[in-house]
N, C-alpha and C positions, 0 to 999 in steps of 0.2 A: 574479569569485567568484561560483559558483551558491550560491544559496539554495534550499533546499527549505523550506516551512513548513506543517507539519500542523496541522489544526482540526478541531472537530467532535467530540471524545472528550468522555467523560462518563460517567453511572450511568444504567443502565437494568435493568427486570426482566426477567428470563428469558421469552422470546417476543417481545421489543419489537424496534426498530430504531435504527440509527444511519446518519448519513452522515458519513464521514469526508472532507476536503478536502486536498489537499495543491497549494499554490501555488507555481510556479516562477518566481525571477528571478535576473537577472544572466548568463543562458546567452545566448552569442553564437550557438548552432545548435540546432537541433531535436533532441529527445532521441532516442534510437534505441528504448528501451523503459523504461518506469517500472513501479515495483511498489510493492508493500506486503509486509513482514515484521510479525512481532509476538516480543514477548517476555514470557512469563508469570513470575510470581515464581520462583526457583528453577530455571528453566528455560532452555535455550538459546534464541536468537533462532530463529524458523521462518519459512520463506518462507509467503505466502499468496496473492497473486495478481501477474500481470504482464501488461502491455498494451503492445502494439508499436505505436509512435506512428505510424507511416505506414500499416500495414496494418490496425491496428484488431484485431487477432488477439488474443486472451485466453486465459490459462491460468491454473487454480487448483490448490490443493493439495484432495485428497480431502477434508478435514475441512471444508472450507467451500464445496466445490462443491454450487450449487443454493440456497446461502443467501445468497453473496455476489456482489457484482456490481462489477466494475471498469470505469471508464468514463473517459472523457477530454473536457476542452473546450480545443481547442488554440489557441482565440482566446483564451482566458483562461489559457492556460498553466497549466491545472491539471487534476489528477486526482482522481477520486473512488472512494470506496469503500463502496458502499451495502450495509449489513449488516442483514439481516433474520433473524427466528428464532433471535435471539441466545441463548446457551447461558452458563451460569456458567462453562464452559472456555475460553470467547471471552475471559476477562477478561486482558488484558494492556497493555503499551505497544507502539502501533502505529507504525510507522516507515515513512516513504515514502523510496524510492530512485529513482535515476534512473543510466543511463549514455547520456553524450552522443556519444561519439567511440570510434573503435576498434571493432574485431571481436575479442569475448571468446572467441568460438571454442566455447564450451560452453552449456549450458541456462540460460537467462534465469531460475532461480530458485534461484540460491545467493549469498551474500552476496559472494561474489567477481566476480560479473557485475555488479556497481553500482559505480559510483564515487564517487556524491555521496548524501548522507543528510539527512534531517530529523532533529531533535530528539525526536521522538516526541510522542505525544497517547497519555493515558490511557482507556481503555476498562475498566468495570467492570459485571459483570453481575450481579445477585444473584439468585438463587433462590426 
């Protein structure tokens, strides 16, 4: 049973930074890719970033590109999301997600492209 556990959320003022972590346990194979999504109050969950485990290739939503950085520590089975220059509109519950097997065949930036999800961590940015 794969478990993804997020940590590092909290409250910060606009312009500040936070680093989220997502620790993976219970996996018998290396993930194909991992990503971060977020859901703001009253809005649908949206994709934030994806990292391909093997190549290290990264992809970002336009709203966070240049401010957020996704990275991984394969030795620790952990993925990070460094968030800089935070804005009030970044306030949301942030979810870690992963795909461990199978070829989805589509872009790794939709909910359907991921099989496993964490419980989420709250990020609140005050202006």
